[in-house]
C-alpha positions in Angstrom: -38.3 28.0 10.3 -37.3 24.5 9.5 -37.8 21.8 12.0 -34.7 20.2 13.5 -34.2 16.5 12.8 -31.8 15.8 15.6 -33.2 13.5 18.3 -32.8 14.4 22.0 -29.2 13.5 22.9 -27.9 12.1 26.2 -26.1 14.5 28.4 -22.3 14.2 28.2 -20.5 13.1 31.3 -17.2 14.7 32.3 -15.2 11.8 31.1 -16.8 12.0 27.7 -16.0 15.7 27.4 -12.3 15.0 28.2 -12.3 12.1 25.8 -13.7 14.3 23.1 -11.2 17.0 23.7 -8.3 14.6 23.3 -9.9 12.9 20.2 -10.5 16.3 18.6 -6.9 17.3 19.0 -5.2 14.0 18.4 -7.1 12.8 15.4 -7.5 16.3 14.0 -3.8 16.8 14.1 -3.1 13.3 12.7 -5.3 14.0 9.7 -3.6 17.3 9.0 0.0 16.1 9.6 -0.3 12.7 7.9 0.9 12.8 4.3 -2.0 10.9 2.8 -5.1 11.6 4.8 -6.1 14.8 3.1 -4.1 14.4 -0.2 -6.7 12.0 -1.7 -9.1 15.0 -2.0 -6.8 16.8 -4.4 -8.1 14.2 -7.0 -7.2 14.8 -10.6 -5.4 18.0 -9.7 -2.6 15.7 -8.6 -1.6 15.4 -12.3 -0.1 18.9 -12.1 1.5 18.5 -8.7 5.1 17.4 -8.1 5.7 13.7 -7.4 6.6 14.5 -3.8 3.7 16.9 -3.1 2.0 14.4 -0.8 4.9 14.9 1.6 4.6 18.7 2.0 3.6 18.5 5.7 6.5 16.3 6.6 8.9 18.4 4.5 7.7 21.5 6.3 8.1 19.9 9.7 11.3 17.9 8.9 13.8 20.3 10.7 11.7 20.3 13.9 11.1 16.5 13.7 14.8 15.9 13.1 15.6 18.0 16.2 13.2 16.1 18.4 14.4 12.7 17.1 18.0 13.6 17.7 17.5 15.4 21.1 14.9 13.0 22.7 15.5 9.7 21.1 19.1 9.9 19.7 18.1 9.0 16.2 18.5 10.6 12.8 14.9 11.2 11.8 14.9 12.0 8.1 12.4 11.5 5.3 13.1 8.9 2.7 10.9 8.7 -0.4 10.8 4.9 -0.6 7.2 4.2 0.1 7.6 3.2 3.8 5.0 4.7 6.1 6.8 3.6 9.3 10.0 5.6 9.0 11.5 7.1 12.2 10.4 10.5 11.2 6.8 9.4 11.1 7.0 7.9 14.6 8.6 11.1 15.9 5.8 13.0 14.2 3.2 10.8 15.9 5.0 11.3 19.2 4.7 15.1 18.8 1.1 14.9 17.8 0.4 12.8 21.0 2.2 15.2 23.2 0.5 18.2 21.8 -2.9 16.5 22.1 -2.3 15.5 25.7 -1.1 19.0 26.7 -3.9 20.6 24.8 -6.5 18.4 26.4 -5.1 19.3 29.9 -5.2 23.0 29.1 -8.6 22.8 27.5 -10.0 20.9 30.5 -8.6 23.3 33.1 -9.6 26.5 31.3 -12.4 25.5 28.9 -16.1 25.8 29.5 -17.9 22.8 30.9 -20.2 22.5 27.9 -21.0 19.8 25.4 -19.3 20.2 22.1 -21.8 18.4 20.0 -21.4 20.7 17.0 -17.7 20.4 17.1 -18.0 16.6 17.6 -20.2 16.5 14.6 -17.6 18.2 12.4 -14.9 15.9 13.8 -16.8 12.8 13.0 -17.7 14.1 9.5 -14.0 14.9 8.7 -12.8 11.6 10.1 -15.4 9.7 8.2 -14.6 11.3 4.9 -10.8 10.8 5.4 -11.3 7.1 6.2 -13.6 6.8 3.2 -11.1 8.2 0.8 -8.3 5.9 2.1 -10.5 2.8 1.8 -11.5 3.8 -1.8 -7.8 4.2 -2.6 -6.7 0.9 -1.2 -9.8 -0.9 -2.4 -9.4 0.2 -6.0 -5.7 -0.7 -5.8 -6.8 -4.3 -5.2 -9.9 -4.4 -7.3 -7.9 -3.6 -10.5 -5.6 -5.3 -9.1 -2.4 -3.2 -9.0 -1.3 -3.2 -5.3 0.0 -6.8 -5.3 1.0 -7.8 -8.8 1.4 -11.5 -9.7 4.7 -13.0 -8.5 7.6 -11.8 -10.6 9.6 -14.1 -12.7 12.6 -13.7 -10.4 10.3 -14.7 -7.5 9.6 -18.0 -9.1 13.3 -18.7 -8.9 13.7 -17.5 -5.3 13.5 -20.1 -2.5 10.6 -19.3 0.0 13.2 -19.2 2.8 14.9 -16.2 1.1 11.7 -14.1 1.0 11.0 -11.5 3.6 7.6 -11.9 5.4 6.5 -8.7 3.6 7.4 -10.1 0.2 5.9 -13.5 1.1 2.6 -11.8 2.0 2.6 -9.7 -1.2 3.2 -12.7 -3.4 0.7 -14.8 -1.6 -2.0 -12.2 -2.3 -0.7 -11.5 -5.8 -0.8 -15.2 -6.7 -4.6 -15.2 -6.4 -6.0 -12.1 -8.3 -9.6 -13.3 -7.3 -8.7 -13.2 -3.6 -7.1 -9.8 -4.0 -10.1 -8.4 -5.9 -12.5 -9.6 -3.1 -10.3 -8.0 -0.5 -10.4 -4.8 -2.4 -14.2 -5.0 -3.0 -14.7 -5.1 0.8 -12.5 -2.0 1.3 -14.1 -0.2 -1.7 -17.6 -0.9 -0.5 -16.8 0.3 3.0 -15.3 3.5 1.6 -18.3 4.2 -0.6 -20.8 3.5 2.2 -18.9 5.9 4.5 -19.3 8.7 2.0 -23.1 8.6 2.4 -24.4 9.6 5.8 -27.3 7.2 5.8 -25.1 4.2 5.2 -22.1 5.4 7.3 -22.8 3.1 10.2 -22.7 0.0 7.9 -19.6 1.4 6.2 -17.9 1.9 9.6 -18.6 -1.7 10.6 -17.2 -3.0 7.4 -14.3 -0.6 7.6 -13.4 -1.8 11.1 -13.5 -5.5 10.0 -11.4 -4.8 6.9 -8.8 -2.6 8.7 -8.5 -5.0 11.6 -7.4 -7.7 9.1 -5.1 -5.3 7.3 -3.5 -4.0 10.6 -2.9 -7.6 11.9 -1.3 -8.5 8.6 0.9 -5.4 8.6 2.0 -6.1 12.2 2.7 -9.8 11.7 4.3 -9.6 8.2 6.3 -6.4 8.6 4.4 -4.3 6.1 5.5 -0.7 6.6 2.0 0.8 6.8 1.4 0.1 10.5 0.9 3.7 11.5 -1.7 4.4 8.9 -3.6 1.1 9.1 -3.7 1.3 12.9 -5.1 4.8 12.8 -7.7 3.9 10.2 -8.8 1.1 12.5 -8.9 3.4 15.5 -10.9 6.1 13.6 -13.3 3.4 12.5 -13.9 2.6 16.1 -14.3 6.3 16.9 -17.0 6.5 14.2 -18.9 3.6 15.8 -18.6 4.9 19.4 -21.6 7.2 19.3 -23.7 4.2 17.9 -22.4 1.7 20.5 -25.7 1.7 22.5 -27.9 1.3 19.4 -25.7 -1.5 18.0 -25.6 -3.3 21.3 -29.4 -3.1 21.6 -30.0 -4.5 18.1 -27.1 -7.0 17.6 -26.7 -8.3 21.2 -29.9 -7.6 23.2 -32.3 -8.1 20.2 -34.2 -5.0 21.1 -35.6 -2.2 19.1 -33.8 1.2 19.0 -34.6 4.8 18.1 -32.9 7.1 15.7 -29.3 7.9 15.9 -28.2 10.6 18.4 -24.7 10.8 17.1 -23.4 14.4 16.7 -23.9 15.9 13.2 -23.0 19.4 12.3 -26.2 20.0 10.2 -29.5 20.2 12.0 -32.2 20.9 9.4 -33.6 18.8 6.6 -32.4 21.2 4.0 -28.9 21.5 5.4 -28.6 17.7 5.7 -29.9 17.2 2.2 -27.4 19.6 0.7 -24.6 18.1 2.8 -25.5 14.6 1.6 -25.3 15.6 -2.0 -22.0 17.4 -1.4 -20.6 14.2 0.1 -21.9 12.1 -2.8 -20.2 14.5 -5.2 -17.0 14.2 -3.2 -17.3 10.4 -3.4 -17.6 10.6 -7.2 -14.6 13.0 -7.4 -12.4 10.9 -5.2 -13.4 7.6 -6.8 -13.0 8.8 -10.4 -9.6 10.4 -9.6 -8.2 7.3 -7.8 -9.5 5.1 -10.6 -7.6 7.2 -13.1 -4.3 7.0 -11.2 -4.7 3.3 -10.3 -5.5 2.4 -13.9 -2.2 4.0 -14.9 -0.4 2.0 -12.2 -2.1 -1.2 -13.5 -1.0 -0.5 -17.0 2.6 -0.2 -15.7 2.7 -3.3 -13.6 -0.1 -5.5 -15.0 0.3 -8.3 -17.5 -0.1 -5.9 -20.5 2.7 -3.6 -19.3 5.6 -2.9 -21.8 8.1 -5.7 -21.7 11.7 -5.8 -22.8 13.0 -7.8 -25.7 13.7 -11.5 -24.8 11.1 -11.2 -22.0 11.1 -14.4 -20.0 13.2 -16.9 -18.0 16.1 -18.4 -19.9 18.1 -21.4 -18.7 21.8 -21.4 -19.7 22.5 -24.8 -21.2 26.1 -24.1 -22.4 28.6 -21.6 -20.9 32.1 -21.2 -22.3 34.8 -18.8 -21.0 37.8 -17.9 -23.1 37.0 -20.6 -25.5 36.8 -23.4 -22.8 33.6 -24.9 -21.4 33.2 -23.7 -17.8 32.4 -26.3 -15.2 29.4 -25.3 -13.0 31.4 -24.6 -9.8 29.5 -23.1 -6.9 32.4 -20.8 -6.3 32.2 -19.3 -9.7 31.0 -15.7 -9.2 30.6 -14.9 -12.9 29.0 -17.9 -14.5 25.3 -17.5 -15.2 22.9 -20.4 -14.7 19.7 -18.6 -15.5 18.9 -15.2 -17.1 15.7 -13.3 -16.6 14.5 -10.4 -18.8 11.4 -9.0 -17.0 11.6 -5.2 -16.8 12.8 -2.6 -19.2 16.2 -1.2 -18.2 17.3 -4.1 -16.1 18.1 -7.8 -16.2 18.5 -10.5 -13.6 20.8 -13.5 -13.6 21.2 -16.5 -11.3 24.7 -17.7 -10.5 25.6 -21.4 -10.2 25.2 -21.2 -6.4 21.6 -20.0 -6.8 22.3 -16.3 -6.0 20.0 -14.0 -7.9 21.5 -10.7 -9.0 19.4 -7.9 -10.5 21.4 -5.2 -12.3 20.7 -2.2 -14.6 21.0 -3.2 -18.2 20.0 -2.2 -21.7 18.8 -4.5 -24.5 18.9 -3.0 -27.9 16.8 -5.0 -30.4 18.2 -3.0 -33.3 21.9 -3.8 -32.7 21.2 -7.0 -30.8 23.4 -5.7 -27.9 23.1 -6.2 -24.1 25.0 -3.8 -21.9 25.4 -4.2 -18.2 27.6 -1.6 -16.4 30.0 -2.7 -13.7 28.9 -2.1 -10.1 32.0 -2.4 -7.9 30.0 -1.8 -4.7 27.5 -4.5 -5.5 30.0 -6.8 -7.1 28.3 -6.9 -10.5 30.8 -7.4 -13.3 30.4 -5.5 -16.5 28.9 -7.3 -19.5 28.9 -6.4 -23.2 27.1 -9.1 -25.2 25.5 -9.6 -28.5 22.5 -11.9 -28.9 21.1 -13.9 -31.6 17.7 -15.6 -31.5 17.4 -18.3 -34.2 14.2 -19.6 -32.7 11.7 -18.1 -30.3 12.9 -20.4 -27.5 16.6 -20.3 -28.1 19.1 -17.5 -27.8 22.9 -17.3 -28.0 25.0 -14.7 -26.2 28.5 -13.8 -27.2 30.8 -11.1 -25.9 32.6 -10.1 -22.7 31.6 -10.8 -19.1 33.8 -9.7 -16.2 36.8 -9.2 -18.4 36.5 -12.6 -20.1 35.3 -13.7 -23.5 32.2 -15.8 -23.0 29.6 -17.6 -25.1 26.2 -18.8 -23.8 23.4 -20.8 -25.2 20.0 -20.1 -23.6 16.7 -21.9 -23.7 13.4 -20.4 -22.7 11.6 -21.8 -19.6 7.8 -21.7 -19.5 6.8 -19.8 -16.4 3.6 -21.8 -16.2 5.6 -24.9 -15.5 6.3 -23.7 -12.0 4.0 -25.3 -9.5 2.8 -21.9 -8.2 1.4 -21.0 -11.6 0.5 -24.4 -12.9 -1.7 -25.4 -10.0 -5.3 -24.3 -10.7 -8.5 -24.5 -8.9 -9.9 -28.0 -8.2 -13.1 -29.1 -6.5 -11.7 -32.6 -5.9 -8.3 -32.9 -4.2 -7.3 -36.3 -3.0 -4.2 -34.9 -1.3 -4.1 -31.6 0.8 -1.1 -30.2 -1.0 -2.3 -31.3 -4.5 
């Protein structure tokens, strides 16, 4: 018989038993119901899954959640595949999880046995730790590459700061400094990897709480629609640290020695723990390699080496004629282009004389030298059918029809690095604070 390695634990008080029951039900249901908490473990198998496979739980519960939203809150709770994690349907789902957990805790307390659930608590902490670890590896790698916050777009360089949403401002602030983003990601990635290993899980939990506290505050104050997930990752990090509270207080606050951890763990013997540790290390490798593969694909699609359209860049319109006559730059002219931006394949952006930026679908055919922009009556985008000629790399002429008129434009390339945001580099010496 192998000797147990579990130290003598403290006896659970009634309040601790009730708190465990609620935590077991609430966080367990949250991990199962949340679209992303378990999906990371599918790893490379995600290649063969549908694009919306991550939402299978919400899809399954959508009729019931829609009914609850309409009946109790008077809202239309529907799932929109737009990347927002704070949609009405997710808040309704969270409400349902909370109600089920509260009712379940009450029933469990009234009719359950008054025993300590240390084995169950160990499994709960293990599952929560691995779920948080996978999420931190995901978001950490997304910043380390860095793909989560790309550098400010060319159109952003033309947009006044006052026209940016807080969310967009935060994204561009981080994206403007890849080094800062990489360091943020390194902290999250390190926390995630440490959480996968039982012996370093406490250090990983501390780093995870610090990282997620910052993320949650930013999400709350800048309107980033990941408040539910980031808030729960922070809460789960605190749950993981709760069994170690006495030991951490003794070492960090009271400057005292402390004994081994008495936190619940589902494996009791040396052999079982060793096997479990290697399984968790293997899971860490699987998750990290898989997320790296997918994140690298995203980085190739949004990074500086991504495919770019012909005429890529910012072009200033120096001459604009309509129906053979020079058009004066009137602020009320809704069809005169002041600046044209070719940044993404399948679309173009143009700035009107009043400064309004319009992004519209458009095709640029380098073989026929044609630019086609379909009309959008709802958005007010006029149709354009233009041919372009590029006599020099920094000069382009456009001729054709725009909004039902014959137009001719002369464009000159603007260097994006001339904008202050991109031209201001690191300096040790700064005589002025805004230099």
